[in-house]
C-alpha positions in Angstrom: -113.0 49.4 289.3 -109.5 50.9 289.0 -106.8 48.5 287.9 -103.9 47.7 290.2 -100.7 48.5 288.2 -98.2 47.2 290.8 -95.3 45.5 288.9 -96.1 47.5 285.7 -94.0 50.3 284.2 -95.2 53.8 284.5 -97.0 55.1 281.3 -95.1 57.0 278.6 -96.1 60.7 278.8 -94.5 64.1 278.5 -94.8 66.7 281.2 -94.6 70.2 279.8 -92.9 72.1 282.6 -92.0 75.7 282.8 -88.5 76.5 284.1 -86.9 79.9 284.2 -89.4 81.2 281.7 -88.7 78.4 279.2 -90.6 75.4 278.2 -88.9 72.2 279.3 -90.4 68.8 278.2 -89.9 66.1 280.8 -90.4 62.5 279.5 -91.7 60.2 282.2 -89.4 57.3 281.1 -86.4 59.6 281.7 -87.6 61.2 284.9 -88.2 57.9 286.7 -85.2 56.1 285.4 -82.8 54.9 288.1 -84.6 56.6 290.9 -86.9 55.7 293.8 -89.9 58.1 293.6 -92.9 58.7 295.7 -95.7 60.2 293.5 -99.0 61.5 294.7 -101.7 62.7 292.3 -104.8 64.8 293.0 -107.8 66.4 291.3 -106.5 70.0 291.1 -104.2 72.7 292.3 -105.6 75.2 294.8 -108.5 72.9 295.7 -109.3 72.5 299.5 -108.1 69.0 300.5 -105.1 69.2 298.1 -103.9 72.5 299.6 -104.8 72.0 303.2 -103.7 68.4 303.8 -102.3 66.5 300.8 -99.4 68.7 299.7 -98.4 70.2 303.1 -98.0 66.8 304.8 -95.9 65.4 302.0 -93.7 68.5 302.0 -93.2 68.2 305.7 -92.2 64.5 305.6 -89.8 64.7 302.6 -86.7 64.4 304.9 -88.1 61.1 306.3 -88.9 59.9 302.8 -85.3 60.6 301.8 -84.0 58.9 305.0 -85.8 55.8 303.7 -84.1 55.8 300.3 -86.5 58.0 298.3 -84.8 60.3 295.8 -87.8 62.5 295.0 -91.3 63.2 296.1 -93.6 64.3 293.2 -97.0 65.9 292.9 -99.0 65.4 289.7 -102.2 67.2 288.8 -104.1 67.8 285.5 -103.2 71.4 285.5 -100.8 73.5 283.3 -97.3 74.4 284.2 -98.1 78.0 285.1 -100.8 76.9 287.6 -98.6 74.2 289.1 -95.6 76.6 289.6 -97.8 79.2 291.2 -99.4 76.6 293.5 -96.0 75.4 294.6 -95.0 78.9 295.5 -98.2 79.6 297.4 -97.7 76.3 299.3 -94.0 77.0 300.1 -93.6 73.3 299.0 -90.0 73.6 298.0 -89.2 70.0 298.9 -91.6 68.6 296.3 -91.3 68.4 292.5 -94.5 69.5 290.8 -95.2 67.9 287.4 -98.1 69.3 285.3 -100.2 66.7 283.5 -102.0 69.4 281.6 -103.6 67.2 278.9 -104.2 64.3 281.4 -102.0 61.9 279.3 -100.1 60.5 282.3 -103.3 60.1 284.4 -105.1 58.5 281.4 -102.2 56.1 281.0 -102.6 55.2 284.7 -106.2 54.4 284.1 -107.1 57.1 286.7 -108.4 60.0 284.5 -112.0 60.6 285.6 -114.8 62.9 284.8 -115.4 65.8 287.1 -117.8 67.6 284.8 -120.3 68.0 287.7 -117.9 70.4 289.3 -116.9 72.1 286.0 -113.5 70.6 286.2 -113.6 68.4 283.1 -111.3 65.4 283.2 -109.1 65.2 286.2 -106.9 62.7 288.0 -108.4 60.4 290.7 -106.5 60.8 294.0 -103.8 58.2 294.6 -100.2 57.7 295.6 -97.5 55.3 294.4 -94.0 54.2 294.9 -92.0 53.9 291.7 -88.5 52.3 291.5 -86.6 52.7 288.3 -89.8 53.3 286.3 -91.7 50.3 287.8 -94.6 50.7 290.1 -93.9 48.9 293.4 -96.9 50.0 295.5 -100.1 51.9 294.9 -102.6 53.5 297.3 -105.7 54.4 295.3 -108.6 56.1 297.0 -111.8 54.0 297.0 -114.4 54.6 294.3 -117.0 56.5 296.3 -118.8 59.8 295.8 -117.0 63.1 296.3 -113.3 63.4 296.8 -112.2 60.6 299.2 -108.9 61.0 301.0 -108.2 57.9 303.1 -105.1 56.1 301.9 -103.1 58.3 299.5 -101.7 60.5 302.3 -98.1 60.9 303.2 -98.3 59.0 306.5 -99.7 55.8 304.8 -96.9 55.8 302.3 -94.3 56.4 305.0 -95.7 53.5 307.1 -95.3 51.3 304.0 -91.7 52.2 303.6 -90.8 52.1 307.3 -93.5 50.2 309.4 -91.6 50.7 312.7 -90.6 54.3 312.1 -91.7 57.2 314.2 -93.4 60.2 312.7 -92.1 63.7 313.6 -93.9 65.7 316.3 -96.1 68.5 315.2 -94.9 71.5 317.2 -96.2 75.1 317.4 -94.6 77.8 319.5 -96.5 81.0 320.4 -93.8 83.7 321.0 -93.5 87.5 321.3 -90.7 89.8 320.2 -87.9 90.4 322.8 -88.8 87.4 324.9 -85.7 85.6 326.2 -87.7 82.5 327.3 -89.0 82.2 323.7 -85.4 82.3 322.5 -84.5 79.6 325.0 -87.4 77.4 324.0 -86.7 77.6 320.3 -83.0 76.9 320.9 -83.9 73.7 322.9 -86.1 72.5 320.1 -83.4 73.1 317.5 -80.8 71.4 319.6 -83.2 68.4 319.9 -83.6 68.4 316.1 -87.4 69.0 316.4 -88.9 71.2 313.6 -91.5 73.7 314.8 -93.7 76.5 313.5 -93.4 79.8 315.3 -96.3 82.2 315.6 -95.3 85.7 316.7 -97.6 88.0 318.7 -99.3 90.7 316.7 -97.9 89.3 313.5 -99.5 85.9 313.3 -102.0 86.1 316.1 -103.3 88.4 319.0 -103.4 87.8 322.7 -107.1 86.9 322.3 -106.0 83.8 320.2 -103.6 82.7 322.9 -106.3 83.1 325.6 -108.6 81.0 323.5 -106.3 78.0 323.4 -104.3 78.3 326.6 -105.1 79.3 330.2 -101.8 81.1 330.5 -100.7 84.2 328.6 -97.0 84.0 329.5 -94.5 83.4 326.8 -93.7 81.1 325.1 -96.5 78.7 324.9 -95.5 75.4 323.3 -98.0 72.9 321.8 -96.9 69.4 320.7 -99.1 67.0 318.9 -102.3 68.8 320.0 -101.2 69.1 323.7 -100.2 72.2 325.6 -96.7 71.7 327.0 -96.3 75.2 328.5 -93.3 77.5 328.7 -89.6 76.9 328.4 -89.3 75.1 331.7 -92.1 72.7 330.9 -90.6 72.2 327.5 -87.2 71.3 329.1 -88.9 68.8 331.3 -90.8 67.3 328.3 -87.5 67.0 326.4 -85.8 65.3 329.3 -88.6 62.8 329.6 -88.0 61.7 326.1 -84.3 60.8 326.7 -83.2 57.3 327.4 -82.4 56.6 331.1 -78.7 56.2 330.4 -78.7 59.6 328.6 -80.4 61.3 331.6 -77.9 59.7 334.0 -75.0 60.9 332.0 -76.4 64.4 331.9 
């Protein structure tokens, strides 16, 4: 049974980071001092759940964490600095600070260093997240002790709900476009004006028309998807955006 360390200070450890081709030692007591930090730790860089879900969602939600008073979002793994730096680059996770716990000292101090010898991993961190304020652990979300690599409570959404129970999560938006399409430009402009982040997929660069036919009954452009639902083209997107406005805002418009 893992210990609950809420109310305790974070362990003393040194993260051996690599910055501009130089070794830079980062002491945990100094790094966390005077800051509000959300930290999530995971079994290993480049592993499936860590790369497909854990890191990307935290990176996406960093602006919301900062809006709720968090100074820094940190990813820790029992990997060396070279691996962590390369993983950060491959994930395009520029909003997150990656700290290498190469010897597992920090994870061991947390009481969350576990054996993954059955996978050939050696000692690795158990998956968890925590909120640390001025070096003191305020809240922990530790995955249950069950076989495999559980991922139920250490996700970014759970931590954000703890910080802001009534807050709204951002929409997940994807826009299928093609080069030279004026309606695509219009749709992207409307999303930007509304402050809605989106991922653009460009025809014959990121997908083919076969992909679009597989997910939509229409092959006109753009095709906008929001939170798993097909909205449609630029006109349908405009109607969707107007439906989100408060009544007084629509009347004024």
